[in-house]
N, C-alpha and C positions, 0 to 999 in steps of 0.2 A: 504493500500500500504506500510505502514511502516514495516509490518511484512514480506514482500517479499524481498529476497536477491537482492542486487544491480545487480549482473550479470544476474539474471533471468529477471530483468526489462529491461536491455539493449538488451538481446536476444529477448524478447517479442517486444520491439520497432523495432528491425530489421525485425522480421517476419511481423509486421504491415506495415512497409514502403514498403517492397518488395511485400507483398500481394496487397497493394494498387496500386503499379506499374503494377503488372500483371492484376489486375482488370481493370485498365485504358485502356489496350490494347483492351479490349472487346468493347469499345465504339469508337475505331478509325474508323471503317467503317462508322459510323453515324456522329460523330463530328470531326473526324480527330485528329491527335496528337496535333495540336495547340489548337483546341477547347477543348480537354481534359485538357490540361494545364490551359487554361483560366477558365474553370469550377472549377478546383481545387483551383486556386488562388482566384477567386471570393468568393466561399463558405468558404474557409479558412479565408479570410479577414473578412467576415461577422461574422463568429464564434468568431474570435479573438476580433472584435469590441464589440460584446455583452458580452463576458466573461471577457476580460482584461480591457475594458474601458480605453484605453490609454490616458495619459495626454499629449496632443499635444500643447496646447495653450502656455505653458511655455517654449517650445523648442526654442533654438536659431536658426537663419537662417542657420548657418554652420551645425548644427545637422540635420536640415531638408534636406539639400542637400546631406548629407551623407546617409540618409535613402532613398532618391530618387535614388542615385547610387546603393545602396544595392538592391533596388527593381528591377532596370533594370538588374542587374547581376542575380538576382534570377529568373526573367522571362526568360532570355537567357539560363541559366543553365538548367532549367526544359524543355524548348522548345527543346533544342538540345538533351537532354536525351530521351524525348518522341519520337522525330523523329528517334532517333537511335533504340529504341526498336520496332519501327514499321518495321525495316529492319533486325535486327539481334536479336538473343536470349537474353533474359533479363540477364542471368548470364554472357554472353560475354560482354554485354554493361557495366555492373557494374564493371567488371574486368578492362576493358580499362579505364573507367571513374575514377577509384580509383587511377590512377597514379597522378591525380591532387593534392589531399590532401597529398599523399606521398611526392610529390615534395616540398610542403610547409613544411612538417614535417622535412625534411632533408636539406632544402634550406639554403645555407650559411654555412653549416657545413664543417669543414676542416678535420674531422676525417675519416680515411680510412674505418672504420667499416660502416659508413653511406653510403659510396660509394658502399659497398658490397650490401646493401639493394636496392639501385637504380639499380645496375646491375642485381640483382635477379628479380626485377619487370620488367626490360627491357627484360630479357629472357622470361618472361611470355608473353609479348606482341609479341615478335618474334615468339613464338610458335603459337600464335593465327594467325598471318599472314601466317605462314607456313601451318597451317591447311587450310587456305583459298586456297593456291596453291594446296594442296594435296586433295582437295575435300570438305573442309569446313564442315559446319553443316549439318548432316544427308545427306551427299553425295552432297550437293549443296554448291558452294562457298559462303563464307561470303561476304556480300555486302560491298564493299570498302567505299561507302558513309556512311553506318551505322557505320563502325569503325571510320571514320573521325568525325562523329557527336558525338560519344561517347567520343572521345578524346577532342573535343571542349567543351563538357559538363564538362569534367575533368578540363580543363583550366578555365572555368567559376567557377568551384567549388573552385579552388585555390583563385580566386578573391573574391568569396563569403566568404571564411574563413577569409581573411584579412579584408574585409569590416565589417564582423560581429563583429570582435574585436573592430573596431572603433565605430560602431553604439552602441555596448554594453556599451561603456564608456560614450556616450552622453545621452542615454535614460535608465530609470529604467525599470526593468522587461521586459515584452514582448512588450513594446511600439514601439521600433524600428522595431521589426519583423512585427507587425501589420501594420505599415506604409509601410514597404517594400512590403508586400502582396498586399496592396491596390494599390500601384504604379505599381507593376507588372501586376495586373488585368487591370488597365487602359491602360497600354502600349500595352498589347496584344489584347485588345478589337477590334480594327479595323481589324486586321488580322483574328481573330477568327470569327467575325461576317460577314466577307466577304467570307471566304473560305467555311464554312459549316453552313450557318445560319439556314437551315431547321432542321438539326440534333440537334442543340443546344436547340430547342424548344420542343424536344421529352421528355415526362415525364420520360420514362425509362432511357434515357441518363442522365437527370438531377439527377435522383435517384442514378445512379452508380457514377456520378460525385461527389455527396455529400458523398457517401461511400469512394471514393478515397481521398477526402479532409480530412475526419476523420481519415482514416487509415494511410495516408501519412504525415499528419501534426499534427492534434490535439492529437491523441493517443500517437504517439512516442515522441512528444514534452513533454508531461506530464510525461511519463515514464522515459525519459532520464534526465529530470531535477531532478526527485526524486532519480534516481540512482547516479547522480553526487554529491548529498549532502552527500553520505556516502561511496564513492569509491575513491581510488587513481586514478588520472587522467590517469596514464600510463595503469592501468588495464582497464579503460574505453576505451582507444585507442585500446588496444589489442582486446577487444570484438567487437568494431566497425569494426575492420579489417575483421571480419567474414562476413560482408555484401555481398561480391561477392558470397560466398558459399550459403548464405541464398537466394540470388536472383536466383541462379541456381536451387535450390530446389523449390522455388516458381514458377519459369517458368515451371518446370516439372509438379508440382502438379496442377497448375491452367490452364496452356496453353499447356501442353503436349510437352514441348520443352526438348529434350534430347541432352546432350553434348557428343562429342567424347572424347576418353581418352586423346588426346592431349590438348583439351580445358580444361579438368579437371586439367591436370598438369599445364597448364598456369595459371589457376585460383589459384591453390595452391601456385605457385610462388609469385603471387601478395599478397595473404593473408599472407604468411610467411614474405614477405618483410615489409608489413605494420605493422604486429604485432611486428616484431623485432625492427622496427623504433620507435614504441611506448615504448617498454621496455627499449631501450637504449637512449631515449630522453635526451638531455643534461639538460633540466630543469626538476628536480624532484619536485613534489608538494605533500603536505599532502593530506588527503582525501578532495575531492573537495567540500567544503562547499559553501554557498552562495557567499562568497567573494573570493573564490579561482579561479585561472585561469587555465583551462585545457591546455594541450599541443596543438600544432597546429593541430595535427591529430584528436584530440577529439573535437576541436572547431567546426568542420564541422557540428556537430549535437547539440552543446551546445545552439544554438539559434533557429535552425529549422532543421529538417531532410533534408538532401540534396535530390537530385532527385532520387538517387538510394541507398542512405545510409545516404549520408549525406545530388534525386529527389528530 
């Protein structure tokens, strides 16, 4: 992996995350969106427990509660995202969701240039809602509930970014993430086991759930950590901003979802706004080594890939 360029690692991680999300849609009829999230969290937590072997006994109570909150937000974020992609195309969902980390990246800024990126992203969302009124995806209106759920996932992603920074200060390595995954799995268990208990016992469903866990968590987590050690954080953020486009391509390749021209333009607006926000971030950092802090937009995947980028 040391011989692979950092940008190639980030793009490979994005493809892995979005392929995992597209694959998860295939088990929705049997397990449901909540069940698919639960399988992903359970299997990811087990993998991390085996591989990372987190040191929990020495953790302070305040640190543990921070990890609990992190896990609750992680579960809510992924649940909202999977419920969204059950109703609207994957590329559209990730485009709307990406407003969350963008808001964190430019939040509190007083520069007019940052306001421009917010307006550009807002224009993209307006285009999506306009496409809804004009006929939506493939001639059918975009589900308003799906758009609202994608926006909720974006809001949770914002909280996830802020909590990941706090948990990262309390726990070494992937310990905080491992605890969060376990908390999320426990929190979602009652709903998952009540809604579609029969589907969760299917061997095929469990196999796809394991693939989703590897593609959406284990693989991109490893790739992005390797990339962050040798890249500028701003460059990482720009590449991360391509997630909506990668999601649209994954939705087309795996699920046969095609976007209208207006949806592609909306996607382009959000990608451009996110990339520009990363490039003009107030805090410039050197290449993000083990002790470096990436900017807010990049933090979305510095601890764990989100639901659709950051899923």
